[in-house]
C-alpha positions in Angstrom: -33.0 -40.0 67.1 -31.4 -42.5 69.3 -34.0 -45.1 68.3 -33.5 -44.5 64.2 -29.6 -44.5 65.1 -29.8 -47.8 67.1 -32.0 -48.9 63.9 -29.5 -48.3 61.3 -26.9 -49.4 63.9 -28.6 -52.7 64.0 -29.3 -52.9 60.1 -25.7 -52.3 59.3 -24.2 -54.9 62.1 -26.6 -57.9 60.8 -25.3 -57.1 57.2 -22.3 -57.3 57.9 -22.6 -60.2 59.9 -24.4 -61.8 56.8 -21.8 -60.8 54.7 -19.2 -62.3 56.2 -21.3 -65.7 56.7 -21.9 -65.6 52.8 -18.0 -65.1 52.5 -17.0 -67.9 54.9 -19.7 -70.4 53.4 -17.7 -69.9 49.9 -14.3 -71.6 51.2 -14.5 -71.5 54.9 -11.4 -73.7 55.3 -9.1 -71.2 53.2 -10.1 -68.1 54.9 -10.2 -69.6 58.1 -6.5 -71.5 58.0 -4.6 -68.3 56.6 -6.3 -66.3 59.7 -5.1 -69.1 62.1 -1.6 -69.4 60.5 -1.3 -65.4 61.3 -2.8 -65.9 64.7 -0.4 -68.3 65.5 2.3 -66.3 64.3 1.1 -63.7 66.5 1.1 -65.8 69.7 4.8 -66.5 69.0 5.4 -62.8 70.1 4.7 -64.5 73.7 3.5 -61.3 76.3 3.9 -58.4 73.4 0.9 -59.9 71.5 -1.2 -58.9 74.4 0.5 -55.4 74.4 0.2 -54.8 70.5 -3.4 -55.8 70.3 -4.3 -53.9 73.6 -2.5 -50.6 71.8 -4.5 -51.1 68.7 -7.7 -49.7 70.9 -6.0 -46.6 71.4 -5.9 -44.6 67.9 -8.6 -46.9 66.7 -11.1 -45.1 69.6 -9.3 -41.8 69.4 -10.0 -41.7 65.3 -13.0 -43.2 65.8 -12.3 -46.4 63.9 -14.6 -49.0 64.4 -13.3 -51.7 67.4 -15.6 -54.3 66.5 -13.3 -55.0 63.8 -10.6 -55.5 66.5 -12.4 -57.2 69.1 -13.4 -60.6 67.3 -9.5 -60.4 65.9 -8.4 -60.6 69.8 -10.8 -63.2 70.5 -9.4 -65.4 67.7 -5.9 -65.1 68.7 -5.6 -65.1 72.5 -8.9 -67.0 73.1 -12.1 -66.1 74.8 -11.0 -65.4 78.5 -7.6 -63.7 77.9 -9.0 -61.9 74.8 -11.7 -60.3 77.1 -9.5 -59.0 79.5 -7.0 -57.9 76.8 -10.4 -56.1 74.8 -11.6 -54.4 77.9 -8.8 -53.3 79.2 -7.8 -51.6 75.7 -11.6 -50.4 75.1 -11.4 -48.8 78.6 -8.1 -47.3 77.9 -8.6 -45.8 74.8 -12.0 -44.3 75.9 -10.0 -42.4 79.2 -7.6 -41.2 76.8 -10.2 -39.6 75.2 -11.5 -38.2 78.3 -8.5 -36.8 79.4 -7.6 -35.2 75.5 -11.0 -33.6 75.8 -10.6 -32.4 79.2 -7.3 -30.8 78.6 -6.2 -30.2 75.0 -9.6 -30.2 73.2 -11.7 -28.7 76.1 -12.9 -25.4 74.2 -13.2 -27.3 71.1 -15.3 -30.0 72.2 -17.3 -27.6 74.4 -18.4 -25.6 71.7 -19.4 -28.8 69.9 -21.8 -30.1 72.6 -23.2 -26.7 73.3 -24.4 -26.4 69.7 -26.4 -30.1 70.0 -29.5 -30.1 71.6 -29.2 -33.8 72.3 -25.8 -33.2 74.1 -26.9 -30.4 76.4 -30.0 -32.8 77.3 -27.5 -35.5 78.1 -25.2 -33.2 80.4 -28.5 -32.3 82.3 -29.5 -36.1 83.3 -25.4 -36.8 83.7 -25.6 -34.4 86.6 -27.7 -36.7 88.4 -27.3 -39.9 87.2 -23.8 -39.9 85.6 -22.6 -43.3 86.5 -26.4 -44.8 84.8 -25.9 -42.9 81.7 -22.6 -43.5 80.7 -23.3 -47.2 81.3 -26.3 -47.1 79.1 -24.4 -45.0 76.2 -22.0 -47.9 76.5 -24.2 -50.5 76.0 -25.6 -49.1 72.9 -24.2 -48.8 69.3 -26.0 -45.7 68.8 -23.4 -43.8 70.9 -20.0 -44.7 69.2 -17.2 -44.7 71.7 -15.2 -41.6 70.4 -17.6 -38.8 70.4 -19.1 -39.9 73.3 -15.8 -40.1 75.4 -15.0 -36.9 74.1 -18.2 -35.6 75.0 -17.9 -37.2 79.0 -14.5 -35.2 79.2 -16.1 -31.7 79.5 -19.3 -33.5 81.2 -20.0 -33.4 84.8 -19.1 -37.1 85.2 -16.0 -37.8 87.3 -13.2 -39.5 86.2 -13.5 -42.5 88.7 -17.3 -43.0 88.0 -16.7 -42.8 84.0 -13.8 -45.8 84.1 -16.4 -47.9 86.3 -19.2 -47.8 84.2 -17.4 -47.8 80.7 -16.1 -51.0 82.4 -19.6 -51.9 82.7 -21.3 -50.9 79.9 -18.9 -52.4 77.4 -18.7 -55.8 78.6 -21.6 -57.3 77.0 -20.0 -55.8 73.8 -16.5 -57.1 74.4 -18.1 -60.2 75.5 -20.1 -61.0 71.7 -17.4 -59.4 69.9 -14.6 -61.8 71.5 -16.6 -64.8 71.5 -17.3 -64.4 67.4 -13.6 -64.2 67.0 -13.3 -67.5 69.5 -16.0 -69.5 67.7 -14.0 -68.6 64.5 -10.9 -70.1 66.0 -12.8 -73.2 67.5 -14.5 -73.8 63.7 -10.4 -74.0 62.5 -9.5 -76.3 65.4 -12.6 -78.9 64.8 -11.9 -79.2 61.3 -8.4 -80.1 61.9 -8.4 -82.0 64.6 -12.1 -83.2 65.7 -10.9 -85.9 68.2 -9.9 -83.4 70.7 -12.3 -80.6 70.4 -15.9 -80.3 71.1 -18.4 -80.2 68.4 -19.0 -77.0 66.0 -22.4 -77.0 67.3 -21.6 -75.9 70.8 -19.7 -73.0 69.9 -22.4 -71.9 67.7 -25.0 -72.3 70.8 -22.6 -70.3 73.1 -22.2 -67.5 70.2 -25.7 -67.3 69.7 -26.6 -67.1 73.7 -24.4 -64.4 74.1 -26.0 -62.6 70.6 -29.6 -62.9 72.4 -28.2 -61.7 75.8 -26.5 -58.9 74.4 -29.4 -57.5 72.0 -31.7 -57.6 75.5 -29.3 -55.7 77.0 -29.0 -53.3 74.4 -32.8 -53.0 74.1 -33.4 -52.2 77.6 -30.6 -49.5 77.4 -32.3 -47.8 74.3 -35.0 -47.5 76.1 -34.3 -46.4 79.3 -31.9 -43.7 77.8 -34.4 -42.1 75.2 -36.5 -41.6 78.3 -34.1 -40.0 79.7 -33.3 -37.7 77.2 -36.9 -37.0 76.3 -37.1 -35.9 79.8 -34.2 -33.7 79.8 -35.1 -32.0 76.3 -38.3 -31.2 77.7 -36.4 -29.5 80.7 -34.6 -27.2 77.5 -37.9 -26.1 76.2 -39.9 -24.5 79.1 -43.5 -23.6 77.5 -44.1 -20.7 76.1 -46.1 -18.2 78.1 -48.8 -16.1 75.8 -49.9 -12.5 76.9 -53.5 -11.8 78.0 -55.1 -10.4 74.9 
């Protein structure tokens, strides 16, 4: 099941990227120029720009909205380094908020949902001994979306401190890729407007491609390790049936 979800997610992400590339290929200057104008007006808010972009992650993760649409915008507006910090803090804060909502207000609801899922019961078994590793792996792979997995960990045996550290570590590659995508788009607008002051466009393309390749390798390894751990735990849930002697 995780392998199938991972394949579907990769196909959807690839389709979205191809659609964006085709869309930009039609009239890239106009699209990026309009977005760049909006970004410049947003930067005029000063530190409040960071606060607003940070706050966007809280309702997005709470209600299961795709943060993959927010993170490139953060990279476009704030640049690669500042954008990475804001996106990491926002995504971690949103995941932490879900954790505590599940642990307090929605505990009985989430526990009932988790008990009814064989996959989540197997995940809880693994979390008892390898909680930090499992949280990190599920953050690395898109097969476990932030919203439901964060609610699940709120009723699991994973302590909050380990949960936060594992979330930071696991989200870093995905956030870096999203921010790099937005920063590369911003670099395109700057290069077309003032080629003398900025590096060639191919530099941003190479950096983005390398980041995507590294993230792809990390996700592949995480999927394999997580699949093996879940299969082992699911085996413990289903003890062999003993047949009575005739």
